[in-house]
N, C-alpha and C positions, 0 to 999 in steps of 0.2 A: 539541587546542585547545578551549578552553571559551568559550562565548559569554558576554557580559556578564551575562546573566540568571542564570547559574549560578556566577558568579565568587565569590560569598560562600559557596558550598558547599564550597570548597576552601581549604586552608591549605598554605603552603610550609614544609617541614621539611628541615633539613640532617641528612644521615646520612653515616657514614663507610663506604666500601666495603672490600673485601678488600685492595685496594692502598694503603689509607690516604688516599685522596682524599675530599674533602668533596663530596657530591652533594646537590643540591636536588631534593626529591621533592614532588609535589603529593599531599596526603592529603585524602580526602573527609571532611568534618566536618559535612556537612548532615544533615538528618533522614532517617529511614527512611520510605519510601513503599510503599504496597501498592495493589493494584487492588481496587476494590469494585464489584460483587461479584467474588469471586475466580474466575478462569477456570481450569477444570480442565485438566489436562495433555492429555486426550483432545481437548478443544475447541481447545487451542493447536495441536496437530498438524494438526487439520482445517483451521484457519485458514491455517496455513503451506502445506499441500498445495493448498488452493484458491487461494492467492496465486500459487503456482508455476504452477498451471493457467492463471490469468489472464495471467501473463507469457507462457507458451508460446502461448496462444491469441492474444494480442496480436501476438506476433512471427509466428505462423502466418498471421494475417489479412493480413499484408503480402505473403505469397507468391503467392496466386492472381492471375491476370490477370483484372481486372474492368473493366467499362465503367462501372458505376454508381458505383464508388468514385472516379471522376474528377470527379464532381460536387462542388461546393464544400459543399453542405449534407449530404453524406455524409462527405466527407473531414475536414472541420474538427472535428466532435465526436469522431471516431475518433482523430485526431492529438492533440487536446487531452487525451484520456484517458491519454496516455503518462505525463504527470507524476504523475497520481494513481495510476496502476498501480505505478510504481516507488516512490513514497512509501509506498503501502500495503504493498509488499513489505518495505521497510526496517522499518516499524513491526511487521509480523508477525514478522520475524526477531528484533526486540528482545523481542517477547512470548514467543517460543519459548525464547530463551536466558535470560530473566529468572527469578529466584528468587521466592520468596514476598515477601521484603523486597528492595526495590531502591532505586537512587539516584533523585533527583528527575527528572533528565534522561530516564532510561528510562521512568519511570512516566508522565510527561507526554507523552513521544513516543508511547507506545502509546495513551493515553487521548484525546489531542487529534488524532491523525492517522488512526488506523485506522478509526473509524466514518465520519468525513466523506469520506475518500478512497474507501471502499468504496461509499458511496451515490452519490458523484459519478461514479465509474467506471460504476456500473450505469445511471445516468441518461444519461451520454454514449454508452454503448454502445447503449442503447435509442433514443436520438435518431438515432444513425447508422443503426440498423436501420430506423427509420421513414423516414429519408431514402432508404435503399436501396429500400424498398417504393415510395415515390413515384417515384424515378428509374426503376425497372423498369416501373411502370405507364405512365409518360409515353413511354417508348421501349422497348416490349416486343420489337420486332424486333431490337434490338441487345444483348439479354440473352445472356450466355455462362454456361458452367458455373461459372466463377469467382465470379460474382455469388451463386449459390446457396451455394457454400462460404463466401464472405465473410459472408453473412447468417447462416448456421448458427454460424459462429465468433463473430459479434457476440452472438447469443442466448446462447451458452455463457458468454461473458464477462459479460454482464449477469446471468445466473442465478447464476454463481459469486460475483460481487460482492454480489448481494443476500443470498446465504446467509451470506457473511462479515459483512455488516451485521447480519443477524438474530442472529448469534452474539455480536457485540461492541457492540451499540448502547447498552448501559447501563453500559459501563465508565467508571469515574471514577478519577482518581489521588487517593488519600487519604494525607495525611501530617500532620506536626506543625503 
């Protein structure tokens, strides 16, 4: 399914298959797009590996039993980062599987989602970490080992997202 924005990039053509039936096939007729500056394959793999790390750390941060994560100012930034984490993962997968020349949808998906999602994930993870520090300082007697694990995972998440942003913050989709 194609959104309305990309509808004019496709044309419907009729073809005949091996059984003699007429089939309608959507053919891409839009322009060829590239990423500027080009992202080397080494950086593409690094971005995908870091996105996988961010996903695993996000899921792993849900595991430990924590007292501080029950506070609203710790939980909300962490939970809101879920959307950006998975959008960043989808954009990094598109970046990995894309060729030098790509369709407009893929180019715009990488260029418009990867940098903002990575910076928002880093900021939200940092905000959750600051909230964790505040919650731990206010009630030091109720701090458990899970709070330290949760804090370490938040820092890893923020650092990996910041590295992703540093690698891709200048990417633009360039086409006709």
